[in-house]
KEDRENKOL-269017 format. One record per atom (N, C-alpha, C, O, CB): residue in three letters; residue number from 1; x, y, z; atom name. Coordinates in Angstrom, 1 decimal. Glycine has a CB too. Example, Ala and Ser with C-alpha at 12.3 -4.5 7.8 and 13.67 -1.06 7.14 Angstrom:
# residues 2
(ala 1 (13.2 -5.7 7.8) N)
(ala 1 (12.3 -4.5 7.8) CA)
(ala 1 (13.2 -3.3 7.8) C)
(ala 1 (14.2 -3.3 8.5) O)
(ala 1 (11.3 -4.5 9.0) CB)
(ser 2 (12.8 -2.2 7.1) N)
(ser 2 (13.7 -1.1 7.1) CA)
(ser 2 (12.9 0.0 7.9) C)
(ser 2 (13.4 1.1 8.0) O)
(ser 2 (14.1 -0.6 5.7) CB)
This chain:
# residues 88
(met 1 (19.9 -2.1 -0.1) N)
(met 1 (19.8 -1.4 1.0) CA)
(met 1 (18.6 -1.8 2.0) C)
(met 1 (17.4 -1.8 1.6) O)
(met 1 (19.9 -0.1 0.6) CB)
(lys 2 (18.9 -2.0 3.2) N)
(lys 2 (17.6 -2.4 4.1) CA)
(lys 2 (17.0 -1.0 4.7) C)
(lys 2 (17.6 0.0 4.9) O)
(lys 2 (18.1 -3.4 5.3) CB)
(ser 3 (15.7 -1.2 4.9) N)
(ser 3 (15.0 0.1 5.3) CA)
(ser 3 (15.0 -0.1 6.9) C)
(ser 3 (15.5 -1.0 7.6) O)
(ser 3 (13.4 0.3 4.6) CB)
(asn 4 (14.2 0.9 7.4) N)
(asn 4 (14.1 1.0 8.9) CA)
(asn 4 (13.4 -0.4 9.5) C)
(asn 4 (13.6 -0.7 10.6) O)
(asn 4 (13.2 2.3 9.3) CB)
(thr 5 (12.6 -1.0 8.6) N)
(thr 5 (11.8 -2.1 9.0) CA)
(thr 5 (12.6 -3.4 8.8) C)
(thr 5 (12.1 -4.5 9.1) O)
(thr 5 (10.5 -2.1 8.1) CB)
(gly 6 (13.9 -3.3 8.3) N)
(gly 6 (14.7 -4.5 8.1) CA)
(gly 6 (14.4 -5.2 6.8) C)
(gly 6 (15.1 -6.3 6.5) O)
(gly 6 (14.4 -5.4 9.2) CB)
(val 7 (13.5 -4.7 6.0) N)
(val 7 (13.2 -5.2 4.7) CA)
(val 7 (14.1 -4.5 3.6) C)
(val 7 (14.4 -3.3 3.7) O)
(val 7 (11.7 -5.1 4.3) CB)
(val 8 (14.6 -5.4 2.6) N)
(val 8 (15.5 -4.8 1.6) CA)
(val 8 (14.5 -3.9 0.9) C)
(val 8 (13.4 -4.3 0.5) O)
(val 8 (16.3 -5.9 0.6) CB)
(his 9 (15.0 -2.6 0.6) N)
(his 9 (14.2 -1.6 -0.1) CA)
(his 9 (14.1 -1.9 -1.5) C)
(his 9 (15.1 -1.9 -2.2) O)
(his 9 (14.8 -0.3 0.2) CB)
(glu 10 (13.1 -2.2 -2.0) N)
(glu 10 (12.8 -2.5 -3.5) CA)
(glu 10 (11.8 -1.4 -3.9) C)
(glu 10 (10.6 -1.4 -3.4) O)
(glu 10 (12.2 -3.9 -3.7) CB)
(pro 11 (12.2 -0.5 -4.8) N)
(pro 11 (11.4 0.6 -5.3) CA)
(pro 11 (10.3 0.1 -6.1) C)
(pro 11 (10.3 -1.0 -6.7) O)
(pro 11 (12.1 1.5 -6.1) CB)
(pro 12 (9.2 0.9 -6.1) N)
(pro 12 (8.0 0.5 -7.0) CA)
(pro 12 (8.5 0.3 -8.4) C)
(pro 12 (9.4 1.1 -8.8) O)
(pro 12 (6.8 1.6 -6.9) CB)
(arg 13 (8.0 -0.6 -9.2) N)
(arg 13 (8.3 -0.8 -10.5) CA)
(arg 13 (7.2 -0.5 -11.5) C)
(arg 13 (7.6 -0.1 -12.6) O)
(arg 13 (8.7 -2.1 -10.5) CB)
(thr 14 (6.0 -0.6 -11.3) N)
(thr 14 (4.9 -0.3 -12.1) CA)
(thr 14 (4.3 1.0 -11.9) C)
(thr 14 (4.6 1.5 -10.8) O)
(thr 14 (3.8 -1.2 -12.1) CB)
(asp 15 (3.5 1.6 -12.7) N)
(asp 15 (2.7 2.8 -12.4) CA)
(asp 15 (1.9 2.6 -11.3) C)
(asp 15 (1.8 3.6 -10.5) O)
(asp 15 (1.9 3.2 -13.5) CB)
(ser 16 (1.1 1.4 -11.1) N)
(ser 16 (0.1 1.2 -10.1) CA)
(ser 16 (1.0 1.1 -8.7) C)
(ser 16 (0.5 1.7 -7.7) O)
(ser 16 (-0.8 -0.2 -10.5) CB)
(glu 17 (2.1 0.5 -8.7) N)
(glu 17 (2.9 0.5 -7.4) CA)
(glu 17 (3.5 1.8 -7.0) C)
(glu 17 (3.6 2.1 -5.8) O)
(glu 17 (4.1 -0.5 -7.5) CB)
(arg 18 (3.8 2.7 -8.1) N)
(arg 18 (4.3 4.0 -7.7) CA)
(arg 18 (3.1 4.9 -7.2) C)
(arg 18 (3.3 5.5 -6.2) O)
(arg 18 (5.1 4.7 -9.0) CB)
(arg 19 (1.9 4.9 -7.8) N)
(arg 19 (0.8 5.6 -7.2) CA)
(arg 19 (0.4 5.2 -5.9) C)
(arg 19 (-0.1 6.0 -5.2) O)
(arg 19 (-0.2 5.5 -8.0) CB)
(ile 20 (0.4 3.9 -5.6) N)
(ile 20 (0.0 3.3 -4.3) CA)
(ile 20 (1.1 3.7 -3.3) C)
(ile 20 (0.8 4.1 -2.1) O)
(ile 20 (-0.2 1.7 -4.4) CB)
(ala 21 (2.3 3.6 -3.6) N)
(ala 21 (3.4 4.0 -2.7) CA)
(ala 21 (3.4 5.4 -2.4) C)
(ala 21 (3.7 5.8 -1.3) O)
(ala 21 (4.7 3.6 -3.3) CB)
(glu 22 (3.2 6.3 -3.4) N)
(glu 22 (3.1 7.7 -3.2) CA)
(glu 22 (2.0 8.2 -2.1) C)
(glu 22 (2.1 9.0 -1.2) O)
(glu 22 (2.9 8.4 -4.5) CB)
(phe 23 (0.9 7.5 -2.5) N)
(phe 23 (-0.3 7.9 -1.6) CA)
(phe 23 (-0.1 7.3 -0.1) C)
(phe 23 (-0.5 7.9 0.9) O)
(phe 23 (-1.9 7.3 -2.3) CB)
(cys 24 (0.6 6.1 0.1) N)
(cys 24 (0.8 5.5 1.3) CA)
(cys 24 (1.8 6.3 2.0) C)
(cys 24 (1.8 6.4 3.3) O)
(cys 24 (1.2 4.2 1.2) CB)
(arg 25 (2.8 6.7 1.2) N)
(arg 25 (3.9 7.6 1.7) CA)
(arg 25 (3.5 8.9 2.4) C)
(arg 25 (3.9 9.2 3.5) O)
(arg 25 (4.9 8.0 0.6) CB)
(thr 26 (2.6 9.6 1.8) N)
(thr 26 (1.9 10.7 2.1) CA)
(thr 26 (1.1 10.5 3.4) C)
(thr 26 (1.2 11.2 4.4) O)
(thr 26 (1.2 11.1 1.0) CB)
(val 27 (0.1 9.5 3.3) N)
(val 27 (-0.7 9.2 4.5) CA)
(val 27 (0.1 8.8 5.8) C)
(val 27 (-0.2 9.3 6.8) O)
(val 27 (-1.6 8.1 4.3) CB)
(leu 28 (1.2 8.0 5.6) N)
(leu 28 (1.9 7.6 6.6) CA)
(leu 28 (3.1 8.6 7.1) C)
(leu 28 (3.8 8.4 8.1) O)
(leu 28 (2.4 6.4 6.2) CB)
(gly 29 (3.2 9.5 6.3) N)
(gly 29 (4.2 10.6 6.6) CA)
(gly 29 (5.7 10.1 6.6) C)
(gly 29 (6.5 10.5 7.5) O)
(gly 29 (3.8 11.2 8.2) CB)
(val 30 (6.1 9.2 5.7) N)
(val 30 (7.4 8.7 5.7) CA)
(val 30 (8.0 9.0 4.3) C)
(val 30 (7.3 9.2 3.3) O)
(val 30 (7.3 7.2 6.0) CB)
(ala 31 (9.4 9.0 4.3) N)
(ala 31 (10.2 9.5 3.3) CA)
(ala 31 (10.1 8.7 1.9) C)
(ala 31 (10.1 9.2 0.8) O)
(ala 31 (11.5 9.5 3.7) CB)
(ser 32 (9.9 7.3 2.2) N)
(ser 32 (9.9 6.3 1.1) CA)
(ser 32 (9.2 5.2 1.5) C)
(ser 32 (9.2 4.9 2.7) O)
(ser 32 (11.2 6.0 0.6) CB)
(ile 33 (8.6 4.3 0.7) N)
(ile 33 (8.1 3.0 1.0) CA)
(ile 33 (8.6 2.1 -0.1) C)
(ile 33 (8.5 2.4 -1.3) O)
(ile 33 (6.4 3.0 1.2) CB)
(gly 34 (9.1 1.0 0.3) N)
(gly 34 (9.6 0.0 -0.7) CA)
(gly 34 (8.3 -1.0 -1.0) C)
(gly 34 (7.3 -1.1 -0.3) O)
(gly 34 (10.8 -0.9 0.0) CB)
(asn 35 (8.6 -1.7 -2.1) N)
(asn 35 (7.4 -2.6 -2.5) CA)
(asn 35 (7.0 -3.7 -1.6) C)
(asn 35 (5.9 -4.1 -1.6) O)
(asn 35 (7.6 -3.2 -3.8) CB)
(asn 36 (8.0 -4.1 -0.8) N)
(asn 36 (7.6 -5.1 0.1) CA)
(asn 36 (7.6 -4.8 1.6) C)
(asn 36 (7.6 -5.7 2.4) O)
(asn 36 (8.5 -6.3 -0.1) CB)
(glu 37 (7.6 -3.6 1.9) N)
(glu 37 (7.5 -3.1 3.4) CA)
(glu 37 (6.2 -3.2 3.9) C)
(glu 37 (5.3 -2.7 3.2) O)
(glu 37 (8.0 -1.7 3.6) CB)
(asn 38 (5.9 -3.7 5.0) N)
(asn 38 (4.6 -3.9 5.6) CA)
(asn 38 (4.1 -2.5 6.1) C)
(asn 38 (4.7 -1.9 6.9) O)
(asn 38 (4.6 -4.9 6.8) CB)
(leu 39 (3.0 -2.1 5.5) N)
(leu 39 (2.5 -0.6 5.9) CA)
(leu 39 (2.4 -0.4 7.4) C)
(leu 39 (2.7 0.6 7.9) O)
(leu 39 (0.9 -0.3 5.3) CB)
(phe 40 (2.0 -1.5 8.2) N)
(phe 40 (1.8 -1.5 9.6) CA)
(phe 40 (3.2 -1.4 10.4) C)
(phe 40 (3.2 -0.8 11.4) O)
(phe 40 (1.1 -2.8 10.0) CB)
(asp 41 (4.2 -1.9 9.8) N)
(asp 41 (5.5 -1.7 10.3) CA)
(asp 41 (6.0 -0.3 10.1) C)
(asp 41 (7.0 0.1 10.7) O)
(asp 41 (6.3 -2.7 9.7) CB)
(leu 42 (5.4 0.5 9.2) N)
(leu 42 (5.8 1.9 8.9) CA)
(leu 42 (4.9 2.9 9.7) C)
(leu 42 (5.1 4.1 9.6) O)
(leu 42 (5.7 2.1 7.4) CB)
(gly 43 (4.0 2.3 10.4) N)
(gly 43 (3.2 3.2 11.3) CA)
(gly 43 (1.7 3.1 10.9) C)
(gly 43 (1.0 3.8 11.6) O)
(gly 43 (3.6 4.6 11.1) CB)
(ala 44 (1.1 2.4 10.1) N)
(ala 44 (-0.2 2.3 9.7) CA)
(ala 44 (-0.9 1.7 11.0) C)
(ala 44 (-0.4 0.9 11.7) O)
(ala 44 (-0.3 1.5 8.4) CB)
(asn 45 (-2.1 2.2 11.1) N)
(asn 45 (-3.1 1.6 12.0) CA)
(asn 45 (-4.4 1.6 11.4) C)
(asn 45 (-4.4 2.0 10.2) O)
(asn 45 (-3.2 2.3 13.4) CB)
(ser 46 (-5.6 1.2 12.1) N)
(ser 46 (-6.8 1.0 11.5) CA)
(ser 46 (-7.3 2.3 10.7) C)
(ser 46 (-7.8 2.2 9.6) O)
(ser 46 (-7.8 0.5 12.6) CB)
(leu 47 (-7.2 3.4 11.4) N)
(leu 47 (-7.6 4.7 10.9) CA)
(leu 47 (-6.9 5.0 9.6) C)
(leu 47 (-7.5 5.4 8.6) O)
(leu 47 (-7.2 5.7 11.9) CB)
(leu 48 (-5.5 4.9 9.7) N)
(leu 48 (-4.7 5.2 8.5) CA)
(leu 48 (-4.9 4.2 7.4) C)
(leu 48 (-4.8 4.5 6.2) O)
(leu 48 (-3.2 5.3 8.8) CB)
(ala 49 (-5.1 3.0 7.7) N)
(ala 49 (-5.5 1.9 6.6) CA)
(ala 49 (-6.9 2.3 6.0) C)
(ala 49 (-7.1 2.1 4.8) O)
(ala 49 (-5.7 0.3 7.4) CB)
(ser 50 (-7.8 2.8 6.8) N)
(ser 50 (-9.1 3.2 6.0) CA)
(ser 50 (-8.8 4.4 5.1) C)
(ser 50 (-9.4 4.5 4.1) O)
(ser 50 (-10.3 3.6 7.0) CB)
(met 51 (-8.0 5.3 5.5) N)
(met 51 (-7.5 6.4 4.7) CA)
(met 51 (-6.9 5.9 3.3) C)
(met 51 (-7.2 6.3 2.2) O)
(met 51 (-6.4 7.3 5.5) CB)
(ile 52 (-6.0 4.9 3.5) N)
(ile 52 (-5.4 4.3 2.4) CA)
(ile 52 (-6.3 3.5 1.5) C)
(ile 52 (-6.2 3.6 0.2) O)
(ile 52 (-4.3 3.5 2.9) CB)
(ala 53 (-7.2 2.8 2.0) N)
(ala 53 (-8.2 2.2 1.3) CA)
(ala 53 (-9.1 3.1 0.4) C)
(ala 53 (-9.4 2.8 -0.8) O)
(ala 53 (-9.0 1.5 2.3) CB)
(ser 54 (-9.6 4.3 1.1) N)
(ser 54 (-10.4 5.2 0.4) CA)
(ser 54 (-9.6 5.8 -0.7) C)
(ser 54 (-10.1 5.7 -1.8) O)
(ser 54 (-10.9 6.3 1.2) CB)
(gly 55 (-8.3 6.3 -0.5) N)
(gly 55 (-7.5 6.8 -1.5) CA)
(gly 55 (-7.3 5.9 -2.6) C)
(gly 55 (-7.5 6.3 -3.8) O)
(gly 55 (-6.4 7.2 -0.9) CB)
(val 56 (-7.0 4.8 -2.5) N)
(val 56 (-6.9 3.7 -3.5) CA)
(val 56 (-8.3 3.6 -4.3) C)
(val 56 (-8.3 3.5 -5.5) O)
(val 56 (-6.4 2.3 -2.8) CB)
(met 57 (-9.2 3.5 -3.6) N)
(met 57 (-10.5 3.4 -4.2) CA)
(met 57 (-10.8 4.5 -5.2) C)
(met 57 (-11.2 4.3 -6.4) O)
(met 57 (-11.4 3.4 -3.1) CB)
(val 58 (-10.6 5.7 -4.8) N)
(val 58 (-10.8 6.9 -5.7) CA)
(val 58 (-9.8 6.9 -6.7) C)
(val 58 (-10.2 6.8 -7.9) O)
(val 58 (-10.8 8.4 -4.8) CB)
(ala 59 (-8.5 6.8 -6.6) N)
(ala 59 (-7.4 6.7 -7.6) CA)
(ala 59 (-7.7 5.8 -8.6) C)
(ala 59 (-7.5 6.1 -9.7) O)
(ala 59 (-6.1 6.4 -7.0) CB)
(phe 60 (-8.1 4.4 -8.2) N)
(phe 60 (-8.2 3.4 -9.3) CA)
(phe 60 (-9.5 3.1 -9.7) C)
(phe 60 (-9.8 2.3 -10.6) O)
(phe 60 (-7.6 2.2 -8.8) CB)
(gly 61 (-10.5 3.8 -8.9) N)
(gly 61 (-11.9 3.6 -9.3) CA)
(gly 61 (-12.4 2.0 -9.1) C)
(gly 61 (-13.1 1.4 -9.9) O)
(gly 61 (-12.1 3.9 -10.9) CB)
(val 62 (-11.9 1.5 -7.9) N)
(val 62 (-12.4 0.2 -7.5) CA)
(val 62 (-12.9 0.2 -6.1) C)
(val 62 (-12.7 1.1 -5.3) O)
(val 62 (-11.2 -0.8 -7.6) CB)
(asp 63 (-13.7 -0.9 -5.8) N)
(asp 63 (-14.2 -1.0 -4.5) CA)
(asp 63 (-13.3 -1.9 -3.8) C)
(asp 63 (-13.2 -3.0 -4.1) O)
(asp 63 (-15.6 -1.6 -4.4) CB)
(leu 64 (-12.5 -1.3 -2.8) N)
(leu 64 (-11.4 -2.1 -2.2) CA)
(leu 64 (-11.9 -2.2 -0.6) C)
(leu 64 (-12.0 -1.2 0.1) O)
(leu 64 (-9.9 -1.3 -2.4) CB)
(pro 65 (-12.1 -3.4 -0.2) N)
(pro 65 (-12.5 -3.7 1.1) CA)
(pro 65 (-11.3 -3.4 2.1) C)
(pro 65 (-10.2 -3.7 1.9) O)
(pro 65 (-13.0 -5.2 1.3) CB)
(leu 66 (-11.8 -2.8 3.1) N)
(leu 66 (-10.7 -2.2 4.2) CA)
(leu 66 (-9.9 -3.6 4.6) C)
(leu 66 (-8.7 -3.6 4.8) O)
(leu 66 (-11.5 -1.4 5.6) CB)
(thr 67 (-10.6 -4.7 4.8) N)
(thr 67 (-9.9 -5.9 5.2) CA)
(thr 67 (-8.8 -6.2 4.3) C)
(thr 67 (-7.9 -6.9 4.7) O)
(thr 67 (-10.8 -7.0 5.3) CB)
(leu 68 (-8.8 -5.8 3.1) N)
(leu 68 (-7.7 -6.2 2.0) CA)
(leu 68 (-6.4 -5.6 2.6) C)
(leu 68 (-5.4 -6.2 2.5) O)
(leu 68 (-8.0 -5.7 0.4) CB)
(ile 69 (-6.4 -4.3 3.1) N)
(ile 69 (-5.2 -3.6 3.4) CA)
(ile 69 (-4.7 -4.5 4.6) C)
(ile 69 (-3.4 -4.5 4.6) O)
(ile 69 (-5.5 -2.2 3.8) CB)
(phe 70 (-5.3 -5.2 5.5) N)
(phe 70 (-4.7 -6.0 6.5) CA)
(phe 70 (-4.2 -7.3 6.0) C)
(phe 70 (-3.3 -7.9 6.5) O)
(phe 70 (-5.8 -6.2 7.7) CB)
(glu 71 (-5.0 -7.7 5.0) N)
(glu 71 (-4.5 -9.1 4.5) CA)
(glu 71 (-3.4 -8.9 3.4) C)
(glu 71 (-2.7 -9.9 3.1) O)
(glu 71 (-5.8 -10.0 3.9) CB)
(leu 72 (-3.2 -7.8 2.9) N)
(leu 72 (-2.1 -7.6 1.8) CA)
(leu 72 (-1.6 -6.2 2.1) C)
(leu 72 (-1.9 -5.2 1.4) O)
(leu 72 (-2.7 -7.8 0.1) CB)
(pro 73 (-0.8 -6.2 3.2) N)
(pro 73 (-0.2 -4.8 3.6) CA)
(pro 73 (1.0 -4.3 3.0) C)
(pro 73 (1.7 -3.5 3.6) O)
(pro 73 (0.1 -4.9 5.0) CB)
(thr 74 (1.2 -4.7 1.7) N)
(thr 74 (2.4 -4.1 1.1) CA)
(thr 74 (2.1 -3.6 -0.2) C)
(thr 74 (1.1 -4.0 -0.8) O)
(thr 74 (3.4 -5.1 1.0) CB)
(val 75 (2.8 -2.6 -0.7) N)
(val 75 (2.5 -1.8 -1.9) CA)
(val 75 (2.3 -2.9 -3.1) C)
(val 75 (1.4 -2.8 -4.0) O)
(val 75 (3.7 -0.6 -2.2) CB)
(cys 76 (3.3 -3.9 -3.2) N)
(cys 76 (3.3 -4.8 -4.3) CA)
(cys 76 (2.0 -5.7 -4.2) C)
(cys 76 (1.4 -5.9 -5.3) O)
(cys 76 (4.5 -5.7 -4.2) CB)
(asp 77 (1.7 -6.1 -3.1) N)
(asp 77 (0.5 -7.0 -3.0) CA)
(asp 77 (-0.7 -6.3 -3.2) C)
(asp 77 (-1.7 -6.9 -3.7) O)
(asp 77 (0.4 -7.6 -1.7) CB)
(leu 78 (-0.8 -5.0 -2.9) N)
(leu 78 (-2.0 -4.2 -3.1) CA)
(leu 78 (-2.1 -3.9 -4.7) C)
(leu 78 (-3.1 -4.1 -5.3) O)
(leu 78 (-2.0 -2.7 -2.2) CB)
(ala 79 (-1.0 -3.6 -5.2) N)
(ala 79 (-1.1 -3.3 -6.8) CA)
(ala 79 (-1.5 -4.7 -7.4) C)
(ala 79 (-2.4 -4.7 -8.2) O)
(ala 79 (0.3 -2.8 -7.5) CB)
(thr 80 (-0.9 -5.7 -7.0) N)
(thr 80 (-1.3 -7.0 -7.6) CA)
(thr 80 (-2.8 -7.4 -7.6) C)
(thr 80 (-3.4 -7.9 -8.5) O)
(thr 80 (-0.5 -8.1 -7.0) CB)
(ser 81 (-3.3 -7.1 -6.3) N)
(ser 81 (-4.7 -7.4 -6.2) CA)
(ser 81 (-5.6 -6.5 -7.0) C)
(ser 81 (-6.6 -7.0 -7.4) O)
(ser 81 (-5.2 -7.4 -4.8) CB)
(leu 82 (-5.2 -5.3 -7.3) N)
(leu 82 (-6.1 -4.4 -8.2) CA)
(leu 82 (-6.0 -5.0 -9.6) C)
(leu 82 (-6.8 -4.5 -10.3) O)
(leu 82 (-5.6 -2.9 -8.2) CB)
(ser 83 (-5.1 -5.9 -10.1) N)
(ser 83 (-5.2 -6.3 -11.4) CA)
(ser 83 (-6.0 -7.6 -11.5) C)
(ser 83 (-6.2 -8.1 -12.6) O)
(ser 83 (-4.0 -6.5 -11.9) CB)
(arg 84 (-6.5 -8.1 -10.4) N)
(arg 84 (-7.5 -9.3 -10.3) CA)
(arg 84 (-8.7 -8.7 -9.8) C)
(arg 84 (-8.8 -7.8 -9.0) O)
(arg 84 (-7.0 -10.4 -9.3) CB)
(pro 85 (-9.8 -9.4 -10.3) N)
(pro 85 (-11.2 -9.2 -9.8) CA)
(pro 85 (-11.2 -9.5 -8.4) C)
(pro 85 (-10.7 -10.5 -8.0) O)
(pro 85 (-12.3 -10.0 -10.6) CB)
(leu 86 (-11.8 -8.5 -7.5) N)
(leu 86 (-11.9 -8.7 -6.1) CA)
(leu 86 (-13.1 -9.5 -5.8) C)
(leu 86 (-14.2 -9.2 -6.3) O)
(leu 86 (-11.8 -7.5 -5.4) CB)
(glu 87 (-13.1 -10.5 -4.8) N)
(glu 87 (-14.2 -11.4 -4.4) CA)
(glu 87 (-15.1 -10.6 -3.6) C)
(glu 87 (-14.6 -9.8 -2.8) O)
(glu 87 (-13.7 -12.6 -3.7) CB)
(ser 88 (-16.4 -10.8 -3.7) N)
(ser 88 (-17.4 -10.2 -3.0) CA)
(ser 88 (-17.5 -10.8 -1.6) C)
(ser 88 (-18.3 -10.4 -0.8) O)
(ser 88 (-18.7 -10.3 -3.7) CB)
């Protein structure tokens, strides 16, 4: 099934994806977020991206650069990036 953004809705598969999706869903005020939906297509902007980055940092105990939200604006990509060491 396609979402409002035209992307086929693929639900989060892993615990990390589910946690990120739930937080993003709350911040963006949307009913659901698929793994491959661009957060900016769902209404994110720079202020909301900073809220998402802060929430992910607290939830996962990582230092997440705000620019990463712009470079990897999907739940799947963000979750994958958390499993790899972040470059300084």
